Every structure is written in structure tokens, then in C-alpha cells.
N, C-alpha and C positions, 0 to 999 in steps of 0.2 A: 326153220331157222333157230328157234328156240331150243330144239333139241340138239342141234349141232353146237349151239352156244354153251348149253350145259354139259355136253361131253368134252368141249374144249377145255372149258373150267375145270372140270373134274380132273381131267387128265393133267392139268396144270398143278392141281393140288396134290395127286399122286406124285409126280415127278419132283415136286418141292418138299415132300415130306422127310423130315431128318430124324435120326435115333438120338433120343435124348435119355435114355436108359441110364448112362453113367453119368450124365452132366447136368440132369434137373436138380439135384440137390446142391451142385456146386454154385452154378450161375442161372438157374430157372430156365435152362437152356437157350440162353442169350436172349429172351424175350425183351428185357428192358432196351438192350442194345438196339434191337430190331425194331421196336416201337419208336425210339428217339430217331432213328435213320429215317424210318417212313414220315415222320414229322419234318425232318429237315428236307427230305425230297419233296416235300409238298410246298415248302415255303416260295419258291419261284412262281408256282402258279396262283398262290395265295396273293401275291403281289400285283398280277395282273388282274385278279378278280377284283381286289380293292380298288385298283385304278378304274375300273369298270363301275363299281357300286357309286364312286365320288363324283361319277358324272351327272347323278340325278339326286342332288339334295333335295328334301321337300321342306319347304318353308312352312311356318305354322299357318299361314292364310293360303295354303295350296288348294286348289280345286280339287277335291278327292273323287269327283264323280268318275275319272276314268282312269284312275290310278291303279297300276298293277305291280309297280316296283318303285322303290325309293329309299333313301337313306334319311334318316330322322335324328336330331339331336335332342335328347329325351329332355333335357334341363331347359333348353330353349322353349320347347313345345309346352312344357308345363309352366313357364313362366307366363305364356300366353292363354293357356286353356286351363289351369289347374285349379282355379278359384272353387268352382263348384264341386269339384273332387274332394278338395280340402274341406269344404263344410260338410259334404256327405260323410266322410270318415269321421269328422266331429260328431255329427248327429247320428251315428249308428246306422246310415243308411248304403252302406257297402257290406255286401255278404259274401262270404266264401263257402263252397261246397265241394266236399270231397267224399269219397266212398272207400270201404274196404271189404274183402271178403270175410265173413265171419265163419261160415263153413265153407271150404273150398269145394269146389266141383267135384263130387263123388259120383262115380257111376258104379250100379249094381246091376245085378244079374238081368232085371227087368224095370228098374227104375233109376232115376238121378235125382240129386238133391244139391241145393245151392241156397245160401244164405249170404246177405251183404249188409252193411249198415251204411247209411248217408248221414253225414254230419254237416250242419248249417249253423255259422257263426258269424257275428257282427262284432264290432267294438263295444256295442252296449248291451249285449246279450250273452247268456252263458249258451253252449253249444245245444242246438236242438238236434238230437239224435233220432231216426227211425231206422230200425232193423226189419228186413223182410226175408222170408224164408220161401223158396219155392220149391215144390216137388212134381216131377213128372213119373206116371207110371203106365205101363202098357196095360191096354184093357184086357180082362182075362177072357171075354170072348167066349167061344163054345168049349165046354170043358169034357173031358172023357173021349175025345177023337183025335185021329191022327191029323186031321184037317185043321181041328181047333189048336192044336200044338204048333202046326206050321205057321198058321196066323198069328199066334202067340209070339213065337219066336221073331217073326217078321217084324211086328210091331215094337219087339224090344230093340231089333237092331236099328229101326228107324230112330229110335230115341237115344239110344247110346252112341249111334254114329254122328250125333249133332254135338260139336265142343265148343262152337262159338257162342251159343245162346247165353251163358253166364256172364260174358263180357258185356254183351248187348244188354241184359237186364239190368245191370248195376249201372251203365251209362245212361240208360233210358231213366232210370229213377234218379240220377244225379241231376239231369236237365229238366226233368219234371219239377223236381223240388226247386231248382232255379227258377223256373217259370212261376210257380206258385208263390215263392217267398216274398216278403214285403219290401226288400231291398230293391233299388231301382238301378243299383250298381252291383253286378255279380260276376263274382271270380269262380270259375269252374276248373277242376283238375282235368287237364287233357284237352285235346281239341275240341271245338264246338261240333263240327261235323265228324264223325268217328265212320269209319268204315262199317262197323256192326251196324250202326243205326241208319246209315246211307242205304244200305241193301235190305232194309225191312220197312214194309209198309208203315207200321206203326211209329217207327222211328222217324222217317220222313215228316209224318204228318205232326208229329211234336215239334221238329225242328222248324217247320213252315209256321206253327204257332208261335214259336219263339222269335225268330228271325225275319220273317216276311211281313209281319203286322206294322202298321203306321204307329201303333201307341206301345212298341217293343221296349224292353228294357235295354240297359246297356251292358251287355255280356262279354267277358274276354275268357277265352279258353288258354290256360297256361299249361305248356308242355313241359314238365319239369325235367324230363330226361330225354334227350335228343340223341342219345347214341345210337338207337335203331331208326332213327328217322332217316329219309332219303340222302343220298350223297351229296346232291346240291345244297340241300338244306344245312348240313353239317360243315360244307366248306363256306357258306354265307357266315355262319356262325364263327367260323376260326377267323374269318377276315374282320369282324367286327371290332371296334375299340369301345372302352368302357364309358357307358353313359348314351349310347348309341343303339337305335333300334332300325332294321331293315326290313320293308315289306318286299317280298321276292316273288309273291304269285296270289292269284285268287284261287279258291277252291275249284272253280271251274276249269281254271287253266290247268291245275294239277290234274285233273279227271279227264281233261279233253282227251288226250291219247288213247284212253281206254274206254271211251263213250259207246264205240261199237261193239263192245263186249255186253254191256248192259242194254237192255230194252225198256221202252214205255216210260214209266214215272220217274227212274233212277236219272234218266238223261234229262227230263223236264227239269227235275229239282236241280240238277247241276245248271242248267241254263238259267232257270228262273231265280233262284236263290244263291247258288254258289258264286256266281258273277259278282255278288256284293259281299262276300266273306273272303276277308283278307288273310293271308298266312304269311308269317315271318319270324325273324329271332330277334331277341333283344339281349343286351348286356348291360344291367345295372351295376354290377360289380365285377367280380372276378370270374364269373362264370355265365356262360350264354344259356338262355332259354328259349323255347318256341312259343309263338302266341297265336291266336285266332280272333277275329272280331268283325263286325260289320264295318264297311268303309267308312260309314257316317259316324261311327263312333270312335274312330282313330284318335282324334285329338283328347277325349276323355280317357281313353285306353292308356295312351302313353303316358298321361299324368297319373292315373292311377298305379299304373306298374312302377312308375318313378317314385311317386309319394310313398307307396306303402311297401317299398322294398324291405325285405328283411335284413337286418345289419349282420347276419353270421356270415362270413366269407364262404363262398360257395354255394350258398343255399339264399341267395337274394330274390327268391321268389316273393310274391305279396305275403306280407306278415300275417294277415288273417289267413290265407291258404296254409301257410305253415304251422299255425296252431291246430287246425282241423285236422291236418295229418298227423300232428304228433299226439293230439288227443285221441285219436283213432287208434293209432298203433299202441298207445298205452293201455288202451282198454281191452281190445281183441288180440288174441293168441291162435290164429287159425290152425296152425300145427298142433297145438296142445287141444283144441277141441276135437279134431280127427281122431287123437289118441284116445280122448276120452271115450268117444263114441264106440270106437273098436274094443275098448276095454269092456265096455257095457254088453257089446254083443258076444263077446267071448265069455262073459261071466254067465249071460242069462239065456243064451240060446245055446244052441248045440254044435257038433263039430260041423255041420253043414255050412255054417256062415264064416269057417274059416276062409273058404275061397273068396269071400268078400272083403277081406283085411289084406292091408299092405304087408309084405312078408318081411318088412324092416321093422313093424311094431313086434314080432314076434321073436326077435333076435334077444 
């Protein structure tokens, strides 16, 4: 069925392809008009979705123990629950955490390298920055034999064939920093439960420590860009009005259709922890963002997302998170770092390492 669906979709792509050789410079191939038309085509469906969303308004005193979806007026909830959050913002007890690559993931013949920096900031402290470098190297093994060569190549293939670990590494460090920081209210860049961490034992162990304990902090993951999120999440986002938040599912509900793919502890984590992690969208200003939080934290999370919203139109994420992001981007230039590394390789080693360099660097 999946293959048939893929073949059908790809067939439609081939059939719908148009030649823009002579029109791209004139009207961008008609893309602006096409995008506008696609937006207009969605409006009747959005009206139906909006009507469904309005059937379940959540009041500030709602019982959240079984909530899976519902619409929230952020200002009203903040009026009811915002006092401790206001105090926390004043006292510097709200922290924001973000990460960025310092050395982008690089694959060499028998090794991989990756470095990232994690920033932590509160309203009362300067940014606390920690940068970590990780290298993986295939073991040399037996040297001088054909068998040893085959083993060496096999180990190198295992290492270079894995491309998801850099993302998991940075996500782990971000959440580890969130768990260990002094703030009781913590805003993290991205979902709380990521695919990279869900499918790794160390990631699940860390998330359990963060989210399942009785003494846990108040965490919220903010998804700054939902353009690559699921279609249903984007439809809910488009149907929102300014000042609203919509809970549209639990992490368990999102994973449930695919749990037969996973075995053992991943499914257990989804049932034991994922049932209490809410995912949704919120629109504090002109743009909509995604969020994840523990169901019991929803009142303070709504208040935090509303009270600490950035005042820049289109970037109304929590102000502290915006500051961490800006400082990280201002300090690190990953592309320039790679260029410097490759220049040093070209200068100090021999021609054999030209194969390890990006062709663009040599133009």
C-alpha cells in the first residue's frame, strides 16, 4: 500500500511538472499566484475546522487530567494563573535554552566530527554557554592483512552511515541542561519529546527524569517553525486567532498509530509518559508556533508563553528564547568554521586530503 501510494504521488508530480525555463525570471514561474490560490482553496476547510475547535473551549478551571484537545483564551488563562509566572520572570526563575551547531556534522573517510553550543539565559543572568565537541573514529584493528582492511572499512561504514546522531546529541544536551539548571520554569527550543531522543535509550531515560518525576520543573518546548510539522498541526495553526492556544493531541496519541513499528521500551515510554505530554499550537501575535508541555503545567505554560512573548511581529516566541537564539547566531558561524578547517587541511597536509574537502571550497 505504501509503495502504491508513493508511486501514485510521484506519478502525479511527474504529470504536473511545467517548463519554467523562459518564465522564471519574469514571474517566478507563477509560484506566488499558485501559493495564493492554494491558500484560498483551503479557506472553506479551515472554516469547518474552526467550528469544530470552538466546540471545546477550555476554561481556566478545567479539569486537565483527561484533556486531549481544546481551545484556550491565553489572556483569560493568564489572568487566572499568571501571578507565579510574573513573579518568576521578575526573580529570574525563568530560563531559556537553545543550541546551535559550532562545527556542522562532517564525515571523513574513517571518522565523523560534530560540535555544538548550548546557551542558557535568564532575566537576571548573562548567557551561560557550554560548547561540546564529539568525534567518532573507526577502530584500527588488525593492520597489514586483507581481513583487517575489510573489518576497518566495515567499521567506517557503520560510523559514516549514521547521520541522525548529531541532532540527537544536541537535543540531549539541551534537555540535560534544562534538567540541571536552577530555573524552575524552563523554555526549550523544539519539542520536549523528539524523535531522535525517543528512539534512543539514553534519550528516553533523560526524558523520564525530566517529565515523569513528582518534583519535576515546569518545562515547555517551543517549536519556532512549524512549516515542516504535520499537516493537521499546520491546519490547526492556520485556524487559530490571535491570543489563542489550541491543544490538539498528546504525544501518545500522535505515536499510537505507529507503535506497532516500535518494540519494548519505546512503546512503554509512549504509554507511561507520552499520555501526559500535550502538543498544540498557539498564536500570541501575528504568527503561530507549536508547543509541548506536561498536562499539569498547561496553566503556567499558557501564562509564560503569553507574558514573555517577544514584541517583534512574526517572532513572538518567548523573549528569553529569542535572546538566546540571537546571541548564539551572533557568536558562531558554522560555515566559516568549516572553511577554516578545510583551509588548514589544504595548507598543512598533502593532496590526499583534498578528497575530504567540499568541492565548493576549492572553486
